[in-house]
N, C-alpha and C positions, 0 to 999 in steps of 0.2 A: 822618305817623304812620301805623299800620298798621291796617287797615279793621276795625271790630269787625263779628262776624256773629254772630246772634241768628235760632234756629230754632223756631218753633212746632210742636208735633207736632199733625195734624189728621186726620180722616177725613171726605172730602165736607165738608157743610153743617154748619156747626157753630158758631151763635152763641158760645156761649164761646171759642172757638179766635179769633174774630173778634176779640173783645171784648180779649182778651191780646194779639194783636198790636199795635193800635191803640193801648194803655196802654203797651207796649213801645216804639214810634216816638217815642210822644208823650215818655216819659221819656229817652228818649237825646238828643231835640232840647233839652230842660230842661236837662239834666245837662251840656251843652255850649254851653249859649248858641246854640243854632241857631233857625234860624224855620221852615224848610222841609221839609216830609215829603213826599215825590213817591209815590203811589201807582203802582204797575205793574201793570197786569191785561190778560190776554192780548188782549180786543177789546174796544174801545169801544162796539160794537154790542150786545154783550150784555151789557154792564157793567148800564143802565139796570134787567135783571131778577134782576140776580144776589142773595146773600144778602148781600153787603159792602156793596150799593147801599139795600137794605131796612135793615142795621144802622146806615148814615149817613143815611135818612130821605130822602124823595121831593126836595124842595128843593136839598138838599145834591147828590144823584146828578145830577140836572139841570143841575146848574151845573158840575159837575166835566166831564159828558158834553160839555157846550160848549165848554169849555176856559178855564173862570173856575176863580179857585181859590176855595177854602174855608177861612172863618177858624174854627179849632178851638180860639180862647182863647190868652191868654197870649201872645199875639203871634206865634201858629203857624200858617202856612197848610198846608192841603194841595192838591194838585194831582193831575191822571189823565194815566200816560201809557201807551201800548203799547211793548211792546220794541223792535220796529223802530226808535221813535223814542229812544230812548237811547244815548248819546254815550258812548264810552269816555273822550273826554278832557274830557267835561261836566263842569260843577260840580253835585253835588246833595248837600244837607244828610245825609238820612235817605232810603235808597231801603225802601219797604216793598212788597215784590214777592209777589205774591197769585195763587195757583192757575198758577203757570207751568209750562211743561214742563222738562225738562231741558236742551234746545235753547236755549231763553229765557232760562236760568237762568245759561246761559252767557257770554250776552250780557251781563246783569247784573254778573256777576263780572269782566268784563272793564273795569267802571269803575273809573279809576284815582285818582279824586278825590272821594269821601266820606266822611262820618264812620263811616257804619254800613250794614250791609244785614239787613233782617229777613226772613226767608223763611215765608211761611203756603201749604204743598204743598196740593194737591187731594188725595195720597194719599199712603201711608207709602211706596211704592218711590221716588217722585218726593223723598221729603222724605229718606229715608235714603241716596240718592245724593249729596246735598247735605252729609249729615252726615259721610260717609266721608271726603270729599274736602276739608271745610274744619274739621271738628270745633267748630263753634259755641258758643256758649253755651244750651242749651236753655231757653225761657221757661215756666213752668207745669211740669207732671207729663211725666217723662222716662221712655219705656218701650221705644223704639228703641235697637237695639245697632248701633253704627257699626262695619263692617268692619273688621277688625285683619288679617288674611291681607296677608303682606309679599309685594312685587313681587322676584323670585328676583334674586339681587346682578348676575348678568350681564346681565339685562335693566336695570336699574336703571343700570348702567355705560354701556350705549349710550347710555339717555335722557339722561346726563348729558353724554356725550362729544358726542352731537347740539347740545347745548344750550350748549356752550361754540363750537360750530362754525358754527353759524348765528343768524340774528335768532329768538328765541324767540316775540317778536309777529306774524311773517310764517308761521312754520313751514315748511312743506315746498312753500311755495309756488313757489320755485325749481328748475329741473329738476337740476341740480347739487347740490342741498340732498337731494332725493328720492333720486337714483344712490345718494349716501352712505348713506341711510336703507336704502336697498335691499340695499344690500353687507352692512352690519352687522346687518341682522335675517336677511340668508340667511344669513350664518355662523353667528347661534345656532340657526337651523333644521337646518342639519347636523351640529351639535353637541346636538342632541334635546331645547333648551331650547323649553319652551312659557309661556305665562302669559296669564292672561285679558286682554282689551283693557282692561276696566274697571279693573284696577289699573295698567295702563299710563296709562290718562288722568289717574288719582288721582294717581300720582306726577308725572306731567309737570307736572300745576297747583301741586302741591307745591314741585317745585323751579323756577318761576318763567314755565312757559310760560304763553302767553293762554289761557285755558278753549277758545276756539273752534280754537285749532290744536292744543291738547293730544287733541280729542276728535276731530281729522283725524289726528294723528298715531296713537291708538288704533286706529283703523279701518285705518290702512296698516300697523301691524304684526300685526293679526290675520290677514292675508293670509300671512305666513310663522310666525308662533309661536302664534296664536290657537287 
């Protein structure tokens, strides 16, 4: 089944946004008969002093930091992880990603086996990047506008052609694949085609590229058509 994605708009430290995020994560578990929420926070060292730890309470925050699960009631447990420990082929019921950077969210979005991903960004810039890429369901008030600028058709064709010829999970890691991309993007440049790297990344993700590889493709494309 497709992964469901949810976004809570947020600006910095906002108790109401945290409350909304946890309420949605609990709802996702209950509605799907699941029992585990994995809270993903940038670093374990800074977690105890965060406003999310304050929201959960000192006892729960200490238990999570030590690697223990916390019972949220109704048979649902909460655990804490950091992005580098999230495995793309791991099994997660509900992923609650909080305050993660764009780079870390690419790791989260690379998970193949989860019911849902809920993102509570620290700021609007990071949140709108995710909103524009995935078009998630917004929880609570909605004021951010997703980017609707289309990627030029010629660039779309190149991204799709690369996706058919190479492994989108490994991207341009093989020299021959990188050489093919260089040739195709160089041809676009000769014809005066330009495109923002972010639009290349978004289109690649939406076309099946692993998020981390899509970012690498966007950086590569920027050398030629950015």
